[in-house]
N, C-alpha and C positions, 0 to 999 in steps of 0.2 A: 426395330433394330434386330430382334431375334429372327424375324422372317427373312431379312436381307442376308443375315449370316447363314441361314440354312440354304438360301439360294446360291451363295458363293461357294459353300462347301459342296453342294451338288455339282456345280460347274467344275470344281477342282477334281472331283472324283471321276468325271467323264473323260475329259482330256481329248475330245474330238476336235478336228479342224473347225474353227468357229469364228463368229463375228460378234463383237460386243460394243454397244453404245450406252453411255451413262449420262445422266443429267439429273436436274432437280426441278420440280414444278409446283404449281399451286392450282387447286380446283375449287370451284364454288358448287356445292351440292344442295339440291332441294329434295326433301324426302318426308314422308309421313312417319309418325311414331311407329306404326306397324300397319300391315294391310288391313284396311277397313277403318282406320282411325281418322277422325276429323281434324286432329292437331298435326300441323306440319312444322318442319324445321328447315333452316337454311344455315349451312356451315361452310366456312372457308378452311381448307386443309392443305398443308404441304404434302408432297409425296416424292419418293425417289423414282426416277425414270430408269428402267432397265430393259434393254432390248438386246437379247442374246439369241443367236441362232447357230445350231450345230447340226450334225448329222441326225441325231436322235432326240435333241432337246431344244425347245423354243421357250423363251421367257420374254413376253411382250405385254402390250396393253390388255390382252385377253387372258393373261395369267400364265401358268406353267403348263406346257404341253409336251409331255414326254412320250415318244413313240414306243409303246410296249410291244406291239405287234401290228402287222398289216397284212391282210389277206383279201385280195380282190376288192379293194376299196373300203374294207372294214378295218378299223383300227381302234385302239384304246388310248386314252390320255388321262392325265390327272386334272380333275376339275376343282377349282377353288372359288369361293365366294365368301360373303360375310355381310354383317349389318352393324350399323353404328349404335352407340348407346343412346337411350332416351330416358328422360325423367317422366315418371307416370303423371298424367294429367287427364282432364276430361273424363271419359268413361273409366279410366284406370286410376282416378284420383284416390290416394290412400293405399294403393297396392304397391308391390315391389317394383322398383325401376327395372327396365330391360337393359341388361348388360351388353357390352359389345360381344358379338358372336362371330365365329369363323366356321366355314363349311369346307369340307374336304372329302374327296372320294373319286372313284373311277368314272369315266364316261366312255361309252361306246359311240363311235362316230362312223357313219356310213356315207361315203363320198359318192353322190349320184353323178356329179359333173364338176370338172375343174379344168379350165384351160389356161390357168395362170393369172388371168385377169378377173374372170367370173367363176364363182363356185356355188354349188348348191349341195348342202349336206344335211343329213338327219343326225340329231345329237340326243343321246340318252344318258345324262349324268345322274348319279346317285351319290348324295353327299351326307355324311354325318355332320351334326351341328353341335358345337361346343361353345359355351359362353364363359366369360371370366369377369370377376370383380377385382382382378389383380391381386387377390389373395388366394384364390383357388380356381379350379376349372370344373365346370359341370357339363355333363352330357345332356343334350336337349332333344335327342331323337334324330330322325333323318327325313330327307325329302328327296324326291326325284322328279325329273322333268322329261317331257318328250317334245322336242322342238325342231323346227326347220330353220336352217341358217343360210341366208343368201348374202353373199358378199361380192362387191365389185370394186376393183382398183382401176381408176381412170388413167389415161396416158399422162395426165398432169400430176399424178401421184396422190389424188384424193381417194380415200378408202371409205366406201359406203357399206354399211352393215344393217341388215334387217333380220331380226331373230323373232320367231313367234311360235308359241306352243303352250301346252298345259302344265300345271304344277300339282303334284300330289304330296301330302305330308302325313306322317304317322301321328298317333294320338298323343304321344309324349310331347312332341313339338307343338301340336295344337293346344295342348293344355298349358304349355309355357306361355303362349301368346294370348289365348282366348279363354282359358279356364278361370273359374271364380271359386275359390275355396270358401268354406263356411265363414271363416273369420273375416272375409272381405265382403260379405253380403250386406247390402244397404237397402233402404226402401225403394231405390231405383236400380239396384243391381242384384239380380237373383243368382243363386248357386248355379254353376254350369260346369258340366263335365264334357270335354270334347272327345270326339271320335276321329279315327283316321279316314282320309278320303281326299276328294278333289278340292283344291284350294285356290283355283283361279286360272285365268288364261292371260299369259304375258306376251306383250308385243313391244319390242324396242327397236329404235332406229338411231344409228350413230354415224357421224362423219368426222374424219380426222385426216391430217396430212403431216408428214414429216418433212420439214425443210432442212437446210444444211445445218443450222444450229438451233432450230426451234421445232417442237412438236406441239400441235394444238388441235382441239376438236370440241365436240359437244355431243350430247345424247339425250334422248327422252324415252321413257318407258311407261307403258300403260298396263294396268292390271284390271281385267274384268272379273269382279268378284260375285257375279250373279250365280245363284244356285250352288254355292260352295258348302262344304260339309259343316263349317262353323257359322253359317249364315244366321243361325238363331242365337248366337252368343250375345249377351248384353254388352260385350265390349266391341262388337262390330257395328259401326255407325253409318257406313256407306258401302255401296256396291262397286266402287272403283277406287283406284289409287294411281297417282302420278309421281314418278321420279324423274329427275333431270339434272343436268350439270354441264358446265363448261370448264375447260382445263387448258393450261399452257405450260410447257416445260422448256427450260433452257438446256441444250445439249452441250456437254463438255467437249473440248477439243479431241479429235480423233486420236492424237498421240497420247493423251491422258488415258482414254479408254483402252488403248493398246497396251500401255504399261500395266494397267490393272489386270487385263486379261493374261498377260505374261506372268504376272505375279500369282494369279489364281491357278494357272495351269502348270 
């Protein structure tokens, strides 16, 4: 709720000529406890659908993209991501649970090609990571990526997205995920202090389509964790990770979205 409030306040402050679509959806998400964990989860979650486009701000399924500047194909946007909470089990049995986390920071984007239907971009996001137990907020370090983004929208309205690239994380973040303090040492889990460095290669593919009153899609994401900086952590159980999900949203009537937009602006 707080996140949506921030989005609406942002829209209100801008006041550009814009288009807004609202809806509500549900998604089925498959994900591991953390990268390198043997334990996986399946979660069905509701979510709000917000599709907003103005001269300098876009809010859609890719998150918030605010045009801060643009010079010969080089631009900067706001990058958002996050992770779901998990109960410690398996290699983390007896350790603290992993709280829900949010990631936020700037991203440099260089547009190599874009003809409206097909685009090829290089993306460098740098995001700070914070987690919460709903009683307080903790800073968990930062991460950055360097990835290529290939997207194609067909004449039938299907959007195909292929994103691929490496991920690097600092030692504070790595210790939050892979570190083992002395109090958590067991006969099968030794003390471990993580360092900063390369944390995996990520490739994701997604497909979606927005119909008149429905938006639906699916995605799959693979991480290659070979030769990562925390490969020798006792908490790292495997050299790959798979994420995936399907989702569908019902879109409210255009007149409702128009009334909300007029109220915001």
